[in-house]
C-alpha positions in Angstrom: 0.0 0.0 0.1 2.9 2.3 1.0 4.6 1.7 -2.6 1.1 2.5 -4.3 0.9 5.7 -2.5 4.4 6.7 -3.3 3.8 5.8 -6.9 0.6 8.0 -7.0 2.5 10.8 -5.3 5.0 10.8 -8.2 2.5 11.2 -10.9 1.9 14.5 -12.7 -1.5 15.6 -11.8 -1.6 18.2 -14.4 -0.6 15.7 -17.0 -3.2 13.3 -15.7 -6.0 15.8 -16.0 -4.9 16.8 -19.5 -4.7 13.2 -20.6 -8.2 12.4 -19.3 -9.7 15.5 -20.9 -8.2 14.3 -24.2 -9.4 10.7 -23.6 -12.9 11.9 -22.9 -13.1 14.1 -25.9 -11.8 11.4 -28.1 -14.6 9.1 -26.9 -17.1 11.6 -27.6 -16.1 12.2 -31.2 -16.1 8.6 -31.9 -19.4 7.9 -30.2 -21.1 11.1 -31.8 -19.2 11.7 -34.9 -21.9 13.7 -36.8 -25.4 13.6 -35.5 -24.6 15.0 -32.1 -21.9 17.5 -33.0 -23.6 20.3 -30.9 -23.6 18.1 -27.9 -20.0 17.4 -28.5 -19.3 20.9 -28.6 -21.0 21.5 -25.2 -19.4 18.6 -23.3 -16.0 19.3 -25.0 -16.3 23.0 -24.2 -17.0 22.1 -20.4 -14.1 19.5 -20.4 -11.7 22.0 -22.0 -12.7 24.7 -19.5 -11.9 22.4 -16.7 -8.6 21.4 -18.3 -7.6 24.9 -18.7 -8.6 26.0 -15.1 -6.7 23.0 -13.5 -3.8 23.7 -15.6 -3.9 27.6 -14.9 -4.0 26.7 -11.2 -1.1 24.0 -11.4 1.1 26.6 -13.3 1.7 28.6 -9.9 3.0 25.3 -8.4 6.2 25.9 -10.5 8.9 28.1 -9.0 9.6 30.2 -11.2 6.2 30.3 -13.0 6.3 29.2 -16.5 4.8 32.0 -18.7 4.2 29.7 -21.6 2.0 27.5 -19.6 -0.1 30.3 -18.2 -0.8 31.6 -21.6 -1.5 28.1 -22.9 -4.1 27.6 -20.2 -5.9 30.9 -20.7 -6.2 30.0 -24.5 -7.5 26.6 -23.6 -10.3 28.2 -21.2 -11.2 30.8 -24.1 -11.5 27.9 -26.5 -13.9 26.1 -24.2 -16.0 29.0 -23.7 -16.4 29.6 -27.4 -17.5 26.1 -27.8 -20.4 26.6 -25.3 -21.3 30.0 -26.2 -21.3 29.6 -30.2 -21.5 25.8 -30.9 -23.0 26.4 -34.5 -20.1 28.6 -35.5 -17.5 26.7 -33.8 -18.6 23.4 -35.0 -17.1 24.3 -38.3 -13.9 25.2 -36.7 -13.7 22.5 -34.0 -11.5 20.3 -35.8 -9.1 23.1 -36.6 -9.0 24.0 -33.0 -8.4 20.5 -31.8 -5.7 19.9 -34.4 -4.0 23.0 -32.9 -4.5 21.6 -29.5 -2.7 18.4 -30.5 0.2 20.3 -32.2 0.5 22.3 -29.0 0.5 19.2 -26.8 3.1 17.8 -29.2 5.5 20.7 -28.8 5.1 20.4 -25.0 6.1 16.7 -25.3 9.1 17.5 -27.5 10.3 20.2 -25.0 9.9 17.6 -22.0 11.8 15.1 -24.1 14.6 17.8 -24.6 14.8 18.1 -20.8 15.1 14.5 -20.4 17.9 14.3 -23.0 19.9 17.0 -21.0 19.6 14.5 -18.0 20.8 11.6 -20.1 17.6 9.8 -19.7 16.9 7.3 -22.6 13.2 7.9 -22.3 13.6 11.2 -24.1 13.5 9.2 -27.5 9.9 7.9 -26.5 8.7 11.3 -25.7 10.3 12.7 -28.9 8.6 10.1 -31.2 5.2 10.6 -29.5 5.4 14.3 -29.9 6.4 14.0 -33.6 3.4 11.6 -34.2 1.0 14.0 -32.4 2.1 16.9 -34.5 1.6 15.0 -37.7 -2.1 13.9 -36.5 -2.8 17.6 -35.7 -1.6 18.7 -39.1 -3.8 16.1 -40.9 -6.8 17.1 -38.8 -6.2 20.8 -39.7 -5.9 20.2 -43.5 -8.9 17.7 -43.5 -8.2 15.4 -46.5 -11.2 13.3 -45.8 -14.3 13.1 -47.8 -17.0 13.3 -45.0 -17.4 14.9 -41.6 -18.3 11.6 -40.1 -14.9 10.1 -41.0 -13.0 13.2 -40.0 -14.6 13.2 -36.5 -13.7 9.5 -36.1 -10.3 10.4 -37.0 -10.1 13.1 -34.6 -11.4 10.9 -31.7 -8.9 8.2 -32.5 -6.1 10.8 -32.5 -7.2 12.3 -29.4 -7.4 8.8 -27.7 -3.8 7.8 -28.9 -2.4 11.2 -27.7 -4.1 10.5 -24.2 -2.9 6.8 -24.0 0.7 7.9 -25.0 0.6 10.7 -22.3 -0.4 8.5 -19.8 2.3 6.0 -20.6 5.0 8.7 -20.5 3.9 9.8 -17.2 3.7 6.2 -15.8 7.4 5.8 -17.1 8.4 8.9 -15.5 6.9 7.8 -12.1 8.4 4.4 -12.1 11.7 5.9 -13.2 11.8 8.5 -10.2 10.8 5.7 -7.8 13.9 3.6 -9.1 16.2 6.7 -8.7 14.9 7.2 -5.1 15.3 3.7 -4.2 18.9 3.8 -5.7 19.7 6.7 -3.7 18.6 5.4 -0.5 20.6 2.2 -1.3 23.8 4.1 -1.9 23.2 5.9 1.4 22.9 2.6 3.3 26.0 1.3 1.8 27.9 4.5 2.7 26.7 4.1 6.2 28.0 0.6 6.5 31.4 1.4 5.1 31.9 4.2 7.5 30.9 1.9 10.5 33.3 -0.9 9.4 36.1 1.8 9.0 35.3 3.1 12.6 35.5 -0.3 14.1 39.0 -0.9 12.5 40.2 2.2 14.1 38.9 1.3 17.5 40.5 -2.2 17.2 43.9 -0.8 16.5 
């Protein structure tokens, strides 16, 4: 139970909220690809607003505060409000907005993978690949090469679900890796303590 609590404490709450928001939206677009687009706009708008508010609040947990995250959270909240206030108008632009969100999320993943690269963490390759794939999916959504709206909506849903699953996988990897590093640090500390104790005993014997 203690190991589980420690694992949960290492998870990125902000990242979990974003991934769940993307997952819910993806499921909605697959379940209601065309007939209930307005409902999708309302629900998606509410989810996006919640996502933006959570991200905005968590931005101030960083020291120093990251300005790009604050700006991003404000843009997300504004997009969610537009989805609720003007669903008919936004319905025509919703795929473009979601494509932009996917691209922005991919940029954040690439930035995080760059930070891992500086720390010589092999996990940076996984993050960079996921970021690149999400960017490509976002571009496909924006340029819309599909023949019907229904196919486009299903593709959007699948893309968002893939992004959410990949994000969760990255966060789980990061939490597990952090736990291993902590355990290794504690092990090194114990070894050092034992070595010092033996050394002290030899001095006393002499």
